[in-house]
C-alpha angles and dihedrals in degrees: 000000000000118000115259123213142183116240114211108208132036106208133103093289088059091062091063092042093051093044089053092048091052091049087056092052094254119139121217112223098185142356118213127194136165095228108097091201088069097050111112093020119109142218114211088344094307112124123234116229132175168292103000095231089061086086093047095111096042119108102210141126110270146169132207118241098183119111099200108095099209092046090049091051093048093049092049088057090050096045098053093147094062117097106228117217131191121232125202118187111237090237094056121090120228116174115232091242094054120101121221120191128224118281093021122133125203114197133213118296095017121134125206110189132208118309094000114148120213117190133222122296095005126152115221098186133207116314095353122146132211112188132210121311095004122147119211114188129226119288096016124148121208104192123217116302099011119148129198119186127220123306097012121153117211115188130223118298097004119158120207113194127226112302096001117154134202122197127225119304100356126140130221116197127233120293095002122147123219117199126237112282094007120146114213110211099161135041116276127209129232123289102011135125115228129183142165139049103315096022114248128189114253100214095195089063100055106152115231104200 
C-alpha cells in the first residue's frame, strides 16, 4: 500500500506539493485550508476541506503546503499531533551526506550538495541549489532558482526570493527577506529586508517579528 498523508494548505503552492508527493508514490488522503471559498473544490481530484484545525487531533503523516514561513511555523505549533514527513522529488539530487529535517520538501531540479544541512519545515523550491557545507535553518523558503554557494549559513525563517544568490561563506540572520534576483555579498543581520545587486538593507522594511 502507498503511504497516505494530509496536506495542510490548498492554494497554488499545494498543487506543486501534491504533484511532488504523487511523483514519490505518496497518496494524499485530504487537503485542509482555512479559506471557505476553497472548501469542496479539488486539486488533482483530491477534495479540499476545512478549517485547518479540524485535523488537530488526528495522528497522521502530513506535509505543509503553505509558503509563508511565519504561518507555517505557527501552524506546526498548533498541529502537534500530525507526524510531519519530508518529501524529496525523484528528480532532485540530495547527496548521501546531506541532512534534511522533518517536514521539509525539496522540489524538482533542486540540488543539495555534500554535508549541507537543511532544517525542519523548509521549502527548497524548483531548481534551487544548496552547495557543500551550507546550513539552512528551520522554516526557510528558498524560492525557485535560488543558489547558495558553499559554507553559507541561512538563519531561521529566512525567505530568499526568486533567483536570489548568496556567495561563499556568508550569513543571513533569522527571519530576514532577500528580494528576487538579489546577490548577497556580505553578511546580513536578523529581521531585515535586502534587495539589489549587491544586496543592500532597506531600513524602512525592518521586520519586527
